[in-house]
C-alpha positions in Angstrom: 38.6 12.2 48.9 35.0 11.1 49.2 32.6 13.2 51.0 32.1 12.0 54.5 28.6 10.1 54.9 27.6 12.5 57.6 27.4 15.4 55.1 25.3 13.6 52.6 21.5 13.8 52.9 19.7 10.8 54.3 17.5 9.0 51.6 15.0 6.2 52.0 16.4 2.9 51.5 14.6 2.1 48.4 13.5 4.4 45.6 12.5 7.7 47.0 8.9 7.7 47.8 7.0 10.8 48.2 4.5 9.5 50.6 7.2 8.3 53.0 9.7 11.1 52.7 9.7 13.4 55.9 8.1 16.7 55.0 10.8 18.5 57.2 13.6 16.7 55.4 16.7 18.7 55.2 20.3 17.5 54.6 22.7 18.0 57.7 24.6 20.8 55.9 21.4 23.0 55.6 21.7 24.7 58.8 23.2 28.0 57.6 26.0 29.5 55.9 28.8 28.3 58.1 27.6 24.7 57.6 27.2 25.1 53.8 30.7 26.7 53.4 32.1 24.1 55.7 30.9 21.4 53.7 32.3 22.8 50.5 35.6 23.3 52.1 35.8 19.7 53.2 35.0 18.8 49.6 37.6 21.2 48.4 40.2 18.8 49.8 39.3 16.6 47.0 40.3 19.2 44.3 43.9 19.2 45.6 46.4 18.3 42.8 48.2 15.9 44.8 45.3 13.7 44.8 45.0 13.6 41.1 47.1 10.4 40.7 44.6 8.6 42.8 42.4 8.4 39.6 43.8 5.3 38.4 41.3 5.4 35.1 40.2 8.3 33.1 37.4 7.0 31.1 37.3 10.3 28.9 40.7 11.0 28.2 41.1 12.7 24.8 37.5 13.4 24.5 36.8 16.6 22.7 34.8 18.1 25.5 35.0 21.6 24.1 33.4 20.7 20.7 29.6 21.0 21.1 29.6 19.4 17.6 27.2 22.2 16.2 26.0 22.1 12.7 25.1 25.8 12.7 25.9 28.8 14.9 24.0 32.1 15.2 23.6 35.1 17.4 19.9 35.7 18.9 19.2 39.1 20.3 17.4 39.1 23.7 14.5 41.6 24.5 17.1 44.3 25.5 19.2 43.6 22.5 22.0 41.6 24.6 23.4 39.0 22.0 22.9 35.2 22.9 25.3 32.7 21.3 23.6 29.8 19.9 24.5 26.5 18.4 22.6 23.7 16.8 22.9 20.1 16.1 20.5 18.0 13.8 18.1 18.9 11.0 16.0 21.9 10.9 13.1 19.8 9.9 13.5 17.4 12.7 10.3 16.2 14.5 11.4 17.4 18.0 13.6 20.5 19.0 15.5 20.0 22.3 16.6 23.0 23.8 19.3 22.8 26.6 19.8 25.5 29.2 23.1 25.4 31.4 24.0 26.5 35.0 25.5 29.1 36.7 29.1 30.0 36.1 29.0 27.1 33.0 28.2 27.3 29.4 26.6 25.3 26.6 29.7 23.1 26.5 28.7 21.4 29.8 26.0 19.5 27.8 28.9 17.9 25.7 28.0 14.3 26.5 24.3 14.8 26.2 24.9 16.2 22.6 27.0 13.3 21.5 24.9 10.7 23.4 21.4 11.9 22.2 22.6 12.4 18.6 23.6 8.7 18.7 20.3 7.6 20.0 18.0 9.8 18.0 20.0 10.7 14.9 18.1 13.1 12.7 14.8 12.7 14.6 15.5 15.5 16.8 17.3 19.0 16.4 19.3 20.0 19.6 19.7 23.7 20.4 22.4 24.8 22.8 22.7 28.6 24.1 24.9 30.5 26.6 22.7 32.6 29.0 23.4 36.1 29.3 26.8 37.0 31.1 28.2 33.3 30.1 30.1 31.7 27.4 29.8 33.4 24.0 26.7 35.6 24.8 27.3 39.3 26.0 27.5 40.6 29.4 24.5 42.9 30.3 23.3 45.3 32.7 23.7 43.8 36.3 20.0 44.9 36.9 19.0 42.2 34.1 20.5 39.4 35.8 17.3 37.8 37.0 15.8 34.4 36.6 12.7 36.1 35.0 14.9 37.8 32.5 16.7 34.4 31.7 13.3 33.1 31.0 12.5 35.7 28.7 15.8 35.1 27.0 14.7 31.5 26.3 11.6 32.6 25.0 13.5 34.9 22.5 15.7 31.9 21.6 12.7 29.5 21.1 11.0 32.3 19.0 14.3 32.7 16.7 15.4 29.0 16.1 12.1 27.0 17.0 9.0 29.1 15.7 6.9 26.0 15.1 6.7 22.1 16.4 6.8 20.6 19.7 9.7 21.7 22.1 11.7 19.8 25.0 13.6 21.8 27.6 16.5 20.4 29.5 17.7 22.6 32.3 20.6 21.9 34.8 21.0 24.1 37.9 20.1 27.6 37.2 19.1 26.6 33.5 16.4 24.4 35.4 15.3 27.5 37.5 15.0 29.3 34.1 13.0 26.4 32.6 10.7 26.6 35.5 10.4 30.3 35.6 9.6 30.1 31.8 6.9 27.6 32.3 5.3 30.0 34.9 5.6 32.8 32.8 4.3 31.6 29.5 1.6 29.2 30.3 0.3 29.4 26.7 3.6 28.1 25.0 3.5 25.2 27.9 -0.1 24.4 27.0 0.4 24.3 23.1 4.1 23.5 22.4 6.0 22.3 25.4 6.4 18.3 25.1 8.8 17.7 27.8 11.0 18.7 30.5 14.1 17.4 32.3 15.4 19.1 35.3 18.9 18.5 36.5 20.1 19.4 39.8 17.6 22.3 40.0 15.4 24.0 42.5 12.0 26.0 42.2 12.7 28.2 45.3 15.3 30.0 47.0 18.1 28.3 48.7 18.3 30.7 51.9 20.2 28.4 54.3 22.0 25.6 52.1 24.0 25.1 49.0 24.9 27.9 46.5 22.8 30.6 48.3 24.3 29.9 51.3 27.7 30.8 49.9 26.6 33.8 47.7 24.2 35.2 50.2 26.7 36.4 53.0 28.2 39.8 54.0 31.7 39.0 52.9 30.7 38.3 49.1 27.9 40.7 48.9 30.3 43.5 50.1 33.2 42.4 47.9 30.6 42.1 45.0 29.2 45.7 45.9 33.0 47.2 45.8 33.9 45.6 42.6 30.9 47.1 40.8 30.6 50.6 42.8 34.1 51.6 43.6 36.3 52.3 40.5 39.6 52.6 42.9 39.3 49.0 43.9 37.6 47.6 40.9 40.4 45.2 39.8 41.2 44.1 43.2 37.6 43.4 44.0 37.3 41.3 41.0 40.2 39.1 42.3 38.8 39.0 45.6 35.5 38.0 44.4 36.9 35.1 42.4 39.2 33.9 45.2 36.4 33.6 47.3 33.5 32.1 45.0 35.5 30.1 42.5 37.0 27.5 44.8 33.9 26.8 46.6 31.8 26.3 43.4 34.5 24.0 42.1 34.7 22.2 45.2 30.9 21.7 45.3 30.8 20.4 41.7 31.2 16.5 42.1 30.1 14.0 44.8 33.6 12.4 44.5 36.0 14.1 42.0 38.5 11.3 42.5 36.5 8.8 40.5 35.0 11.0 38.0 38.2 11.3 35.9 40.8 14.1 35.5 39.4 15.0 32.0 36.0 16.0 33.2 37.4 17.5 36.4 39.6 19.8 34.5 36.7 20.6 32.1 34.3 21.6 34.7 37.2 23.7 36.5 37.9 25.4 33.2 34.3 26.4 32.5 33.9 27.7 36.0 37.2 29.4 35.7 36.2 31.0 32.7 32.9 32.8 34.5 33.1 36.4 34.7 33.3 37.5 38.4 31.0 40.4 37.9 28.4 37.9 36.4 28.8 35.8 39.5 28.1 38.8 41.8 25.0 40.0 39.5 23.4 36.9 39.8 23.7 36.4 43.9 20.2 38.2 44.3 18.5 36.1 41.6 19.6 32.8 43.1 18.9 34.0 46.6 15.4 35.1 45.9 14.2 32.6 43.5 10.5 31.6 43.3 9.2 29.7 40.4 6.6 27.2 42.0 4.0 28.7 40.0 5.2 26.5 37.2 4.0 23.2 38.8 0.3 23.7 37.8 1.4 24.6 34.3 3.4 21.7 33.9 0.7 19.1 35.2 0.1 17.6 31.8 3.7 17.6 30.4 6.1 14.5 30.7 8.8 15.9 33.5 11.9 14.1 34.7 13.6 15.4 37.7 17.3 14.2 38.2 19.6 14.9 41.2 22.5 13.6 42.9 22.4 12.6 46.6 25.7 14.3 47.3 24.8 17.7 45.7 26.1 20.3 48.0 25.0 23.2 45.8 21.2 22.5 45.1 20.7 19.8 47.8 18.6 17.0 47.0 15.8 18.1 49.4 14.9 20.9 46.8 14.4 18.0 44.1 12.3 16.2 46.6 10.2 19.2 47.1 9.7 19.5 43.2 8.7 16.1 43.0 6.0 16.7 45.7 4.8 19.7 43.6 4.7 17.9 40.5 3.1 14.6 41.2 3.1 13.5 37.5 7.0 13.9 37.5 9.4 11.0 37.0 12.0 11.4 40.0 15.5 10.0 39.9 18.2 10.2 42.7 21.6 9.2 41.5 23.7 7.9 44.4 26.9 9.5 44.9 26.8 12.1 42.4 27.0 15.8 42.9 26.0 18.9 41.2 27.3 18.1 37.8 25.1 15.0 37.3 25.1 15.4 33.6 29.1 14.7 33.8 29.2 12.3 36.7 26.4 10.1 35.5 26.2 10.7 31.9 24.5 7.3 30.8 21.7 7.9 33.5 21.2 11.5 32.6 21.0 10.8 28.9 18.6 8.0 29.7 16.2 10.1 31.6 16.3 13.0 29.0 15.4 10.0 26.3 12.6 9.0 28.5 11.1 12.6 28.2 11.9 12.5 24.5 10.1 9.2 24.1 7.2 10.5 26.0 7.3 13.7 23.9 7.2 11.6 20.8 4.2 9.7 21.9 2.2 12.8 23.2 2.4 14.5 19.6 1.6 11.0 18.2 5.0 10.2 16.5 5.6 6.5 16.7 9.4 5.3 16.9 11.3 2.7 18.7 12.1 3.7 22.1 15.6 4.9 23.0 15.2 5.1 26.8 15.4 2.4 29.3 14.2 2.1 32.9 16.5 2.4 36.0 15.7 0.4 38.8 17.0 0.5 42.5 17.9 -2.2 44.9 18.9 -2.3 48.7 21.9 -3.9 49.9 21.0 -3.9 53.6 22.1 -0.4 54.4 20.4 2.8 54.8 21.4 4.3 51.4 20.8 3.7 47.7 24.0 2.6 46.3 23.2 0.3 43.4 21.6 1.4 40.1 21.0 -1.4 37.6 19.4 -1.0 34.0 16.9 -3.0 32.5 15.3 -2.9 28.9 12.0 -0.6 28.6 
């Protein structure tokens, strides 16, 4: 069931232009918690099992999506001792290290197609590092008071200090991972100036989402009261966890894709399983962090760094207007809107996402004086006479 056009943010008819985009632009679903949750509930209809047979073609059937293809695995200790699960792909002496930071309720596995696609494009020229953020995947649960974006940025700094002590680094962040990357760039300007060679932000935001998207779901009295009860009241601990999961999980799943019926059953099931594995207490713990996010201080620090911002125009969790705002704040950034894609843009538009990361990697190689054949391409957009972008074509660089 496609998301009704009325729920999608309006975009200029040609490639998004910062000068022409209305500064007061907001998607129709940004009017408040009710509107945000309502949009996700409508989208939830597309998750019903009886619609699965409508997917006539599953391009990734049989894909080993849970195998990140790691060459090595290790545990890195955060500043507070919390263990962070890390996996690496590629040689230790590669010219460039690419570190991937996943989103809320997900894990490093969400970058499966980036791991395989970029390895095919770059081979031994890059080393890819994947890790699970605290409270997610293979990493340890931590004190709820540490579930802050600033702490996640510090965790990223510790991962880099453990597995990439020297050489240029490129960061790729999705959703909360993109927020982590921005906060990192704000907190560690010396590292940005000396070693950061590129950044790709996927479905991210640099400031709080108080009246739309994910924060609109999390920051409401029902969820916060259940979260508080699950943590503070031992007598209803287990029932509180179940209640919280029943409220949050379906809404996040519902908002994952622009149109789940055309994504394919393998990727939909994969994403649902990722979200379903998330600990309910961790979900609750990050509520305040996501609602109070502020990382625009990263903008000036990234002025000389190659940056690509990628988002879907049907993203209900981090709406496209937040990406537009980031692109205005970083005038040097390349900005790509993927028509019809939702929050899981790296799974919905795999080739476009990989190509945008490749664009940053190619720029990074150039910035550090390494010559190699470009692996990226240029994506151009054309009009079809309507008021939305719906044709993406690839041409060679």
